[in-house]
Phi, psi and omega in degrees: 000132177262107183259012178284139180277141174300158185301320182295327178285325176298320179295318179295321178295317180295316179296320178295320179294320179298319178296316179297319183287318187274329185251310188286308185303314183297335184248005184301313181291322181304309184280339173296323179283323180291318182062272185278118180197172173291176177306124179309130186300331180293340183270345182298312177294331177296314178298319179296319179297315181293325177295320178295323177297317179296319179293324177296321179296319179296319180296319179297319181296325183287349183279346179154173184295328179298320178296318179300313181298321182296320183285317187284329183295117178087012183296317180292320178296318179298322181295314182291325179294314180294320180298317179298316181293316180293324178291331173301326178283304175188115184291327178295317177292322178300319180286350181259359180295125179303128177098351181246074180255158179295333177295332178298324179294323178295319180295319179292330183284315188232000181284156175283164176305323179293320179291322177297322179291318184286317187254353187298331182265003177273163173265103190255120175278171178236130180236101180242306187295141178232166179306327180247016184213107180248265184288336179272088184296336181287350182267018180304134180253342177300133186251154174224125178233143182276128178227100184066238180260021182224153169262141178247117183257137174220133178154186181226137177237146178231164177056043178266110182292130177069020182291329180281316183276339187290164178273339182202165179230133171269116188250131174270129181213162181252141176276340181200107183301336182278355184249013171059222187302322187298336185264000180281124180227164177242143186228147178261122179242116182280150180302138180091358178293126178303136180099349175254124182227125171279111189269337177192157169250137186279145167274131190229161176288315182230180184047042190294328180285337180280123182285134178235116193238160171254138184233139175244133176249120181234104184046048182281118186260124178230157181299150181302327183282359182275005173278137178269119183087193184282148176269358181286141175262120183297146183247002175236160182300317182293318180293323178296318179298317180294320182296312180290332176298326177295320177294316183288346177301334175306316182293325177298331178277328187263339182292318175301317176297323177293322174298321178296326175299312180299319178298314181298317179295315181295319179297320178299314180297318181292322178293318178298319180296315178301316180298318180293320180291321179295326176296334179268009174095004178284128182250131179256114184242104184280359176278347181264157176293155179304329186263007179255014178235195180279166177297325179296314178299316181298322179296316179297318180299317180296318179296320178296321180294317178297319180296318181291326177298318179294322178300316182293324177293321178297314180298321180295315180298319180291319179299318180297318179297318180292339180254021175056035176258136177304128186229024182302314180296314182293325177297319178289324179298313182290325178293316180296314182293309184293321179298314181292314181295321180300316176300313184296316183294312184296320179291321178294324178295320175300316181295314183295330184265003173057231183297327177293328179285326185273335181273181183263006177295329176242169181273004187300316181293326177293316179299322178295319178294318181296326188291333188298315183293336182290346174266357185248305186284163190063029180104120182293168176307317183294320179294320179299317180294325178293317179297316180298317180298320179298319179293315183294320184268353180070034182255151175274172179294331178283333181275333181226105183246000000 
């Protein structure tokens, strides 16, 4: 296996790390303490820069098929590499960059070329979770009904990342509550649309700078063309499975980047811990057997091995996506592994560094707080294991719950 990154990806990774080191790390503690605020001013030029890169990519793509191939080849791999580096700096700030919302991934996954053109440069939040609907996405109760040339949305969403600061929200809603998965569709609702109200921003343990909001939709009217994908409700079991699979493809695109967030946060914690231990005279010698050193050294080695295993799973899921291979199982595998490992590493680093780990002199306690949600959102640890089991055993969601 050739695991070397192409030069263009190495350059993107290096640039992302420089941004994380120079911009994110110095202000990570500041915005963690402020929590609720407008978009951090330091991120506005970052968002503008990334938007210009995106527009440049579109212009290159329009010049011909060679341009399209050059831009699209490696896009998923580039995303996970950049996400990991930026999360190494501060995952909350990374999620707050204008223009980089989880809703953007949904638009790229199932949107038409016209929708990608129209909404691609917006900062799009994602609204899936409801007060009575968490990990079971098929249980969405928010409704959408067609009235003339408009969709009318009614319902409530919670835990929507970037819903307050974003330019638009991708909302999951059902066309018919009695038809289950087949009737679940996603809709783009732009900021300022009458009938959409952000009712509160949550106080959180981690990702404090990233706004997480609750939204209420009351007879919210949006254009007919704002539905992502087909408005048809499938009438056969196979068609229903395929229709909901299109909606769930969003998760196949977003779970590897979320796994990359967990990896970046854990790597940051492990690097800080190693530096602190080395200052105290601990020497790490990889030429020795795991059992020929101290218990402390062995613990670090094990954590590093777990972290690298999660990295390889992330790279595989992204590589499969870039090569048009179905990666639902691999997306869940990397999310499950990185989420669990990220929690374990950050908490263990706090423990190993004692008072330095628990206090605010270092970022370790913040990294530990940030890491917990990365094992929960975009599908909990338990849901990921269930999805993996269904793939391995060849069972449907109705056969294995």
